[in-house]
N, C-alpha and C positions, 0 to 999 in steps of 0.2 A: 658426813664427816663429823667426828666427835670432837668437841672442844675440850681443852684441858681445864682443870679446876681453877686455874688462875683467872681464866677468862670469866668464869662465873663470879669470882670475887670482885673483879673490876666492874662487872655489870651491876652487881648488887650495890657497889659504892655510889654509882651515879644514878641509881633508881631507874634504870632503863632508858634514860634520856639519850637520844641519838646524838645530840650535840656534844655531850661529855664523852660519850663512847668513842666518837670519831677522833677526838683530841688525843686520846691515849691509845697507843698501839701496843698490844701485848707482845711479849717477847717471842712467843711461839709463832706469831705471824711473821716476824722478821726472819726467823729461822727458815720458815717455808720459802720466803723470797730468796734467801741465800742458796738454799738447796736447788731451787728452780733455775738459778743462774748457772750453777755448776753442771747439772745434768739436765740437758733439754729433754723434754718429754717427746716421745714419738707421736707425731701427728697422724690422724686418720686421713686416709685418702678421700678426697671429696669426690663423691659420685654425682655426676650430673646426668640427670635423666631428662630426655626431651619427650615430653608428652604432648599430645594433640588435644586441644579442647574441642568440645562439641561445636562451638561457634566456628572454629577453624575448619572443621570437617564440613559443616553446612555451607560455609563460604566457598570452599573448594568445589563442592558439588554444584553450587549455584553458578560459579564461573564455568564449569564444564558444560552445564546445560545451556548457558548463554552462548558458549562457543559452538555447540552443536546447532543451535538455532541459526546462528550467523552463517555457518557453513551450509545448512540446508537452504537458507535464503539465497545465498550466492549461487548454489546449484540451480535453484528455480529461476533466478535472474538470467543465468547463462542459457538455460533452456528457452526462456521467453525471448531472449535476444536472437537465438538461432531461429526460432519460429517466425519472428518478425522479418528476418532476412529472407526466409523462404516465401513469406507472403508478399514481400516487395518484389521478388523475382517473379512470382506468379502474376502479380498485378501488371508488371511490365510486359510479360508474355501475353496476357489477355488484352492489354491495350493495343499491342501490335496486331493481334488477331482481329480486334475490333476495327482498326484502320483498314486492314485488308478486306474485311467483309463489307465495310461501308463502300469501298471502291467498287467491289463486285456488285453490290446492290445498286449503286448509282449507274453502273454500266448496263444493268438489265433493263432499265427503263429509258429508252432513247425516245425523246419527244417527237422526233421526225417520224419514227416508225409508228408511234401511237397515232399521229395525225394521218398518216397514209392509211392505216388500218381503219380509222374512223371514217374517212372519206370513201374508201373503196368498198370495204366489207359492210359497214354499218349504214352507209349512204348518208352520212352527215355532211353538211355544208356550212360555210360561213354565214352568219346572220345577215339579212338584207336590211336596207335602210328602213323599211316599213316595220320591221320587227324591233328595231331599237327605239327606245323612248327614254325621256328624261323625266324623272320624278322630282319635284321640288315640294317640300312640305313646310308649312309654317311652324309646326310644332317641333320644338327642340328636345332632344333626348327622350323621345317617346316612340313607342311602336304604334303605328297607325295602319289599320287594315285599309288598303286602297281598293276601290272598286266594289265595295259592298253597299247595297242599297238600304237594307233594313237590318234591324237587330235580329229578327226572326231567322233570316237566312244564315247569320253567323251562328246562332244557336243550333240550327239544323246541321250546319257543317261540322260543328263540334261533336254532336251526337253521331254523325256519320263517321267521323274520325275514330271515335271510341269503339263503335261497332266494327269498323274495319280492323282495328287493332286486335280485338278479341275474337274476331270471326275467322 
């Protein structure tokens, strides 16, 4: 915008001091204000543009990745829970089968039949009074070999047991 010559004269009068310059308003400035009141200037339409910053894009991607991880974890949790239910059912089934097999096993060994078999087939009998004996030892919490006369016979019995094991 070009200033009129009067403005240059006023400026020269006050030596370029801003304080004096503001005190005196030139006439052409007043004229511009009057013209602006009469005819309003057309205003430009404000264009608003919505841009995405790099941080916003990174943030949205991070949120999307976290959501995917949460969903995958939920799927894994659901699969693990279903597998746990299957294992519980399997344990219940196996426990019931164990009870049935224990009953069958206990029924296979009838002690009366074993005793009859031992007496008749194997020729076993109840022990007689002469075969029974009471052993009382003075040593507490120790293993004592009863009926051995010398240490040599114990040593020979040990060697015989080793030879019998490997023979």
